[in-house]
C-alpha positions as CSV (number, residue, x, y, z in Angstrom):
1,M,22.4,2.0,10.6
2,T,21.1,3.8,13.6
3,N,17.9,2.6,15.3
4,E,16.1,5.7,14.0
5,D,17.2,4.8,10.5
6,K,16.0,1.2,10.9
7,I,12.6,2.3,12.2
8,E,12.2,4.7,9.3
9,L,13.2,2.0,6.8
10,V,10.8,-0.6,8.3
11,M,8.0,1.9,8.3
12,Y,8.7,2.8,4.7
13,R,8.6,-0.8,3.7
14,I,5.4,-1.8,5.5
15,N,3.7,1.3,4.0
16,R,5.0,0.3,0.6
17,A,3.5,-3.2,1.2
18,K,0.1,-1.7,2.0
19,E,0.3,0.7,-0.9
20,T,1.3,-2.0,-3.4
21,L,-1.6,-4.2,-2.1
22,S,-4.0,-1.4,-2.8
23,E,-2.8,-1.4,-6.5
24,V,-4.1,-5.0,-6.8
25,E,-7.7,-4.0,-6.8
26,F,-7.1,-1.8,-9.9
27,Q,-5.4,-4.7,-11.7
28,I,-8.2,-7.1,-10.9
29,E,-10.9,-4.6,-12.0
30,N,-9.0,-4.3,-15.3
31,E,-8.4,-8.0,-15.6
32,K,-4.7,-7.7,-15.5
33,W,-4.2,-11.0,-13.8
34,N,-0.4,-11.5,-14.3
35,T,0.2,-7.9,-13.1
36,A,-2.0,-8.5,-10.1
37,V,0.0,-11.6,-9.2
38,N,3.2,-9.5,-9.5
39,R,1.8,-6.8,-7.2
40,L,0.5,-9.3,-4.7
41,Y,3.9,-10.9,-4.5
42,Y,5.7,-7.5,-4.1
43,S,3.2,-6.3,-1.4
44,C,4.1,-9.4,0.6
45,Y,7.8,-9.1,-0.2
46,Y,7.9,-5.6,1.1
47,A,6.3,-6.6,4.4
48,V,8.6,-9.6,4.7
49,I,11.8,-7.5,4.2
50,A,10.4,-5.0,6.7
51,L,10.2,-7.8,9.2
52,L,13.7,-9.1,8.4
53,T,15.2,-5.6,8.6
54,W,13.5,-5.0,12.0
55,N,15.1,-8.2,13.3
56,D,18.5,-7.5,11.7
57,I,18.3,-10.4,9.3
58,N,19.9,-9.8,6.0
59,A,19.1,-11.4,2.6
60,K,20.4,-10.2,-0.7
61,T,18.0,-12.0,-3.1
62,H,14.3,-12.8,-3.3
63,T,15.2,-16.5,-2.7
64,G,17.3,-15.5,0.3
65,V,14.4,-13.4,1.7
66,R,12.1,-16.4,1.3
67,Q,14.6,-18.7,3.1
68,M,15.3,-16.3,5.9
69,F,11.6,-15.7,6.4
70,G,11.0,-19.5,6.6
71,L,13.9,-20.1,8.9
72,H,13.3,-17.3,11.4
73,F,9.5,-16.9,11.4
74,I,7.7,-19.9,9.9
75,K,9.7,-22.8,11.3
76,P,9.6,-21.5,14.9
77,G,5.8,-20.9,14.5
78,I,5.9,-17.1,14.9
79,I,3.9,-16.9,11.7
80,A,1.5,-19.6,10.7
81,E,2.8,-22.3,8.3
82,D,-0.1,-21.7,5.8
83,L,1.1,-18.1,5.4
84,G,4.6,-19.4,4.8
85,D,3.3,-21.8,2.2
86,F,1.3,-18.9,0.6
87,Y,4.5,-16.8,0.4
88,T,6.3,-19.6,-1.3
89,D,3.4,-20.1,-3.7
90,I,3.1,-16.4,-4.6
91,F,6.9,-16.2,-5.1
92,E,6.7,-19.1,-7.6
93,M,3.7,-17.6,-9.3
94,R,5.4,-14.2,-9.7
95,Q,8.4,-15.9,-11.2
96,T,6.3,-17.8,-13.6
97,G,4.2,-14.9,-14.6
98,D,7.1,-12.5,-15.1
99,Y,9.6,-14.8,-16.8
100,D,7.8,-17.7,-18.5
101,D,6.1,-17.3,-21.9
102,F,2.4,-17.8,-22.6
103,I,1.4,-17.7,-19.0
104,S,-2.0,-16.3,-18.1
105,F,-3.4,-16.7,-14.6
106,E,-7.1,-17.4,-14.1
107,D,-9.2,-14.7,-12.5
108,S,-10.6,-16.9,-9.8
109,K,-7.1,-18.0,-8.8
110,V,-5.8,-14.5,-8.6
111,I,-8.8,-13.2,-6.6
112,A,-8.3,-16.0,-4.1
113,L,-4.8,-14.7,-3.4
114,V,-5.9,-11.3,-2.1
115,D,-7.1,-12.4,1.3
116,P,-4.0,-14.4,2.2
117,A,-1.8,-11.5,1.1
118,R,-3.7,-9.1,3.3
119,K,-3.5,-11.6,6.2
120,L,0.2,-12.0,5.8
121,I,0.8,-8.2,5.7
122,L,-1.4,-7.7,8.8
123,Q,0.3,-10.4,10.7
124,I,3.7,-8.9,10.0
125,E,2.5,-5.5,10.9
126,K,1.2,-6.8,14.2
127,L,4.6,-8.3,14.9
128,L,6.3,-5.0,14.1
129,N,4.0,-3.1,16.4
130,Q,4.8,-5.5,19.3
131,K,8.4,-4.3,19.3
């Protein structure tokens, strides 16, 4: 992959992260709590894979993305530990909401996830803009 291709892919992914985050408001307004959790997770996921791509770190699975993010950005303190914990929590919530039966997230819990998701995406975008 050329450097230009990498830049284009990273920009696409960070834009997709922001676009997906904007979908969450609609889901919340319509009380689609499980879908909102899914979109919150994916908005963060797109931002994280943009960061990994920019730094030439490959991961083939969602679990691998979470592990590489922790290893390369949370452990060294590049991104705050509370945001790493949030990413792990939203990953697990998305798994539960998508694959377990009879799961229904509470409105207040979902609404409380929006600000940390926004914070994580903004932090990643700042890191991308520094390079």
